C-alpha positions in Angstrom: -34.5 -14.1 -36.4 -32.6 -12.0 -34.2 -29.2 -12.5 -34.4 -27.1 -10.4 -31.5 -24.1 -10.3 -29.5 -24.9 -11.9 -25.6 -25.4 -9.3 -22.6 -25.5 -9.7 -19.0 -29.1 -9.4 -18.4 -29.5 -12.6 -20.9 -29.2 -14.8 -18.0 -32.6 -15.6 -18.5 -32.6 -16.4 -21.6 -29.3 -18.9 -21.5 -31.1 -20.6 -19.1 -33.9 -20.9 -21.2 -32.0 -22.4 -23.9 -30.1 -25.0 -21.5 -33.8 -26.4 -20.1 -34.7 -26.8 -23.8 -31.6 -29.0 -24.5 -32.5 -32.7 -24.3 -29.9 -34.9 -21.7 -27.6 -35.7 -24.8 -27.5 -32.3 -26.0 -26.2 -30.9 -22.4 -24.0 -33.2 -23.0 -22.2 -32.8 -25.7 -21.9 -29.7 -25.6 -20.4 -30.0 -22.2 -19.0 -33.1 -22.2 -20.4 -33.7 -18.6 -24.0 -34.3 -17.6 -25.4 -30.7 -16.3 -29.5 -30.5 -14.6 -28.4 -26.6 -14.1 -26.4 -23.9 -15.2 -25.0 -22.5 -11.8 -24.8 -18.5 -10.9 -21.6 -18.2 -11.8 -21.5 -20.8 -15.1 -24.1 -17.8 -16.0 -22.3 -15.4 -15.3 -19.4 -16.3 -17.1 -21.4 -17.4 -20.4 -22.9 -13.9 -20.1 -20.9 -11.5 -19.0 -18.1 -11.2 -21.8 -15.9 -8.7 -23.4 -17.0 -8.6 -26.9 -12.9 -9.1 -27.8 -11.5 -12.0 -25.6 -14.4 -14.0 -25.3 -17.6 -13.3 -27.0 -21.0 -14.5 -27.4 -23.8 -14.7 -30.4 -27.6 -15.2 -28.8 -30.2 -16.3 -31.6 -33.9 -14.9 -30.5 -37.1 -15.7 -32.2 -39.1 -12.0 -33.3 -42.1 -14.2 -32.2 -41.9 -15.6 -29.1 -38.9 -13.9 -28.1 -37.2 -17.2 -26.8 -33.6 -17.6 -27.6 -33.3 -20.8 -29.4 -29.1 -20.8 -29.6 -25.7 -19.6 -28.5 -22.0 -19.8 -30.3 -19.0 -18.5 -28.6 -15.2 -18.4 -28.8 -13.6 -17.5 -25.8 -9.6 -16.7 -27.3 -6.7 -18.8 -26.1 -4.1 -16.9 -24.0 -1.3 -18.9 -25.3 -2.3 -18.5 -28.6 -4.4 -15.2 -29.2 -4.6 -16.1 -32.8 -7.2 -18.9 -32.3 -9.9 -19.3 -30.6 -11.6 -22.4 -29.3 -15.6 -22.0 -30.7 -18.4 -23.8 -29.4 -22.2 -23.6 -30.2 -26.0 -25.1 -28.6 -29.0 -24.8 -30.5 -32.3 -26.3 -29.0 -33.3 -29.3 -29.8 -36.6 -28.8 -31.9 -34.2 -26.4 -34.4 -31.6 -28.2 -34.7 -30.8 -29.0 -38.1 -32.7 -26.4 -39.1 -29.4 -24.0 -40.1 -29.7 -22.1 -37.6 -25.8 -23.2 -35.9 -24.9 -21.7 -39.4 -26.5 -18.7 -39.4 -25.2 -17.9 -35.4 -21.7 -19.5 -36.5 -21.3 -17.5 -39.7 -22.3 -14.0 -37.7 -19.5 -15.4 -34.6 -17.0 -15.8 -37.4 -17.9 -12.2 -38.2 -17.0 -10.6 -35.0 -14.1 -12.7 -34.4 -12.0 -11.5 -37.2 -12.8 -8.0 -36.5 -11.3 -9.0 -32.8 -8.0 -10.5 -34.7 -9.0 -14.0 -34.3 -7.4 -16.0 -37.1 -8.5 -19.3 -36.7 -11.4 -21.2 -34.2 -10.7 -24.8 -32.9 -13.9 -26.8 -32.5 -13.4 -29.7 -29.7 -15.6 -32.2 -30.6 -16.7 -35.4 -29.0 -15.3 -38.4 -31.8 -19.6 -40.0 -32.2 -21.0 -36.9 -32.2 -22.3 -37.0 -36.3 -24.4 -33.8 -35.8 -21.3 -31.2 -34.7 -18.7 -33.5 -36.9 -20.9 -32.9 -40.0 -21.6 -29.0 -38.8 -17.9 -28.6 -39.3 -17.2 -30.6 -42.2 -17.4 -28.7 -44.6 -15.0 -26.1 -42.5 -13.1 -27.4 -40.9 -8.9 -28.0 -42.4 -7.1 -31.0 -42.4 -7.8 -34.3 -40.8 -9.3 -34.5 -37.2 -6.8 -35.4 -34.4 -8.1 -37.1 -31.8 -7.5 -35.3 -28.2 -8.4 -38.0 -25.6 -12.5 -38.9 -26.4 -12.3 -35.7 -29.0 -11.6 -34.5 -32.8 -9.7 -31.4 -32.3 -10.8 -29.5 -35.7 -9.5 -26.1 -37.0 -11.3 -23.8 -38.7 -9.5 -20.7 -40.7 -11.7 -18.1 -40.7 -11.9 -16.4 -44.2 -13.4 -12.9 -44.6 -17.1 -13.3 -45.6 -17.1 -17.0 -44.0 -20.7 -18.4 -44.5 -21.1 -21.5 -42.9 -24.4 -22.4 -44.0 -23.3 -23.8 -47.4 -24.6 -27.1 -45.9 -27.7 -26.2 -44.1 -30.7 -28.6 -45.0 -33.8 -26.8 -43.9 -34.1 -22.6 -43.7 -34.5 -20.7 -40.2 -37.5 -18.8 -40.1 
């Protein structure tokens, strides 16, 4: 599996990830029903500065297809914190890819001065809650329809301790 920072020329790969997400996975990631990513959204998601906005994309070396992406956006009012999000194509969910993406993203975030991630997770999104359960600090706070989770980043943080199936 190749994990690397996203680049502007990855718009078709990102569109491919989105197309391979089920309607439910799209809703879980974006908290709204989306049929496609607009050109503006594709630009926002791929044209990042790799400091205040970062994204890591996972690419299958055999097929060249993108399988997932994890990103953070630094909070302007709290620059030591960043909102985090991850999306993995449905047929790769539950195989540890989100953990691998978040491990790489955490390393990059810490090098950029980010000390904690904030995750907003829908209260009934069991998969995302399980993903963050082993690393979130304290009790999740209910904010509207979402849990607000705080993840303190640690040097060498490895998100894979809860992985069920290995990434291949």
